[in-house]
C-alpha positions in Angstrom: 149.1 109.7 57.3 147.2 109.3 60.6 144.3 107.8 58.7 146.5 105.2 57.0 148.2 104.2 60.2 144.8 103.3 61.7 143.8 100.9 58.9 143.7 97.4 60.0 144.3 98.4 63.6 142.6 96.7 66.6 140.8 100.0 67.4 139.3 100.0 63.9 138.4 96.3 64.1 136.5 97.0 67.3 134.8 100.0 65.9 133.7 98.1 62.8 132.4 95.2 64.8 130.5 97.7 66.9 128.9 99.1 63.8 128.0 95.6 62.5 126.5 94.6 65.8 124.6 97.9 66.0 123.0 97.4 62.6 122.3 93.7 63.2 120.6 94.2 66.6 118.8 97.3 65.3 117.4 95.3 62.4 116.3 92.5 64.7 114.4 94.9 67.0 112.9 96.7 63.9 111.9 93.3 62.4 110.2 92.2 65.7 108.3 95.5 65.8 107.2 95.5 62.1 106.5 91.7 61.9 105.4 91.3 65.5 103.4 88.1 65.1 106.1 85.9 63.6 108.4 85.9 66.6 105.6 86.3 69.1 104.5 82.9 67.9 108.0 81.6 68.5 108.1 82.9 72.0 104.6 81.6 72.6 105.5 78.0 71.5 108.8 78.1 73.5 107.1 79.2 76.7 104.2 76.7 76.2 106.7 73.9 75.6 104.1 72.4 73.2 106.6 70.9 70.8 108.9 69.4 73.3 109.0 65.7 74.5 106.4 66.8 77.1 108.0 65.0 80.0 105.7 65.3 83.0 108.8 66.1 85.1 109.4 69.2 83.0 105.9 70.4 81.8 105.3 72.3 85.0 107.6 74.9 83.6 105.4 75.8 80.7 103.9 79.2 80.6 100.6 79.6 78.6 99.3 82.8 79.9 98.9 85.2 76.9 99.8 88.2 79.2 103.1 86.6 80.4 104.0 85.5 76.9 103.4 89.0 75.5 105.3 90.6 78.5 108.3 88.3 77.8 108.3 89.1 74.1 108.0 92.9 74.7 110.9 92.7 77.2 113.0 90.8 74.6 112.3 93.5 72.0 113.0 96.3 74.4 116.3 94.6 75.4 117.3 94.2 71.8 116.5 97.8 71.0 118.3 99.1 74.1 121.4 97.0 73.3 121.4 98.4 69.8 121.2 101.9 71.1 124.1 101.3 73.5 126.1 99.9 70.6 125.1 102.9 68.5 126.4 105.2 71.3 129.6 103.2 71.3 129.9 103.6 67.5 129.4 107.3 67.8 132.0 107.4 70.6 134.5 105.4 68.4 134.0 107.9 65.6 134.6 110.8 68.0 137.6 109.0 69.5 136.0 109.3 72.9 137.5 107.3 75.8 134.1 105.9 76.7 133.9 104.0 73.4 135.3 100.7 74.7 133.0 100.7 77.7 129.9 101.4 75.6 130.8 98.7 73.1 131.5 96.2 75.9 128.2 97.1 77.6 126.3 96.5 74.3 128.0 93.2 73.7 127.3 92.1 77.3 123.7 92.9 76.8 123.6 90.9 73.6 125.4 88.0 75.3 122.9 88.1 78.2 120.0 88.0 75.8 121.2 85.3 73.4 123.3 83.1 75.7 121.4 83.7 78.9 117.9 84.2 77.5 117.7 82.1 74.4 120.3 79.3 75.1 120.0 78.9 78.9 116.5 79.9 79.7 114.8 79.0 76.3 117.1 76.1 75.5 117.3 74.4 78.9 114.6 75.7 81.2 111.9 75.6 78.5 113.6 72.6 76.8 113.6 74.4 73.4 116.4 72.1 72.3 113.7 69.3 72.0 111.7 71.1 69.4 112.3 70.5 65.8 110.2 73.6 64.8 110.7 76.2 67.6 114.3 75.8 68.4 116.3 79.0 68.3 119.6 77.8 69.8 121.3 77.7 66.4 120.1 81.2 65.7 121.4 82.4 69.0 124.9 81.0 68.6 126.2 83.6 66.1 125.2 86.3 68.5 127.1 84.6 71.3 130.1 84.2 69.1 130.1 87.8 67.8 129.4 89.4 71.2 132.0 87.2 72.8 134.6 88.1 70.1 133.7 91.8 70.6 134.3 91.5 74.3 137.6 89.8 73.8 138.8 92.4 71.3 137.7 95.4 73.3 139.4 94.1 76.4 142.5 93.2 74.4 142.5 96.8 73.2 142.2 98.0 76.8 145.0 95.7 78.0 147.2 96.9 75.1 146.5 100.6 76.1 147.3 99.8 79.7 150.6 98.2 78.7 151.6 101.1 76.5 150.8 103.6 79.3 152.9 101.5 81.8 155.8 101.4 79.3 155.7 105.2 79.0 155.6 105.8 82.8 
């Protein structure tokens, strides 16, 4: 009966979204490692700003150093992998009904949000003017990550608020 009462619950929804996010970010990191050059080229073109409008007032921002481009790309992959591992730890915690599960899921989604909203949309999109490129524009690809991680954060905090309210009602 206990299993049936949990079906469709907010707790299960957060756990399932944690699992989906874990798999998704894990596959992204895996893909970047096994097909390194495809997204390396993406990062290289975004940093170089070579397909933007090339406004002289903005081009000073371009980074063309191969070492800096590779460092940036490796940091992106490492961040994706670390976020996937944090979410995996959150998933394991959900399965074990550990009280740290919400915090781990929230941390993983904050990391995903930082990468895709902060890194890709803000830094890539605005600082490197990625939005100007018809070929090397990852803003649309970043948006689903922002939505999913944002939704996850709302749900996990809603779950926490609900638990706090239930605890206060019992007291």
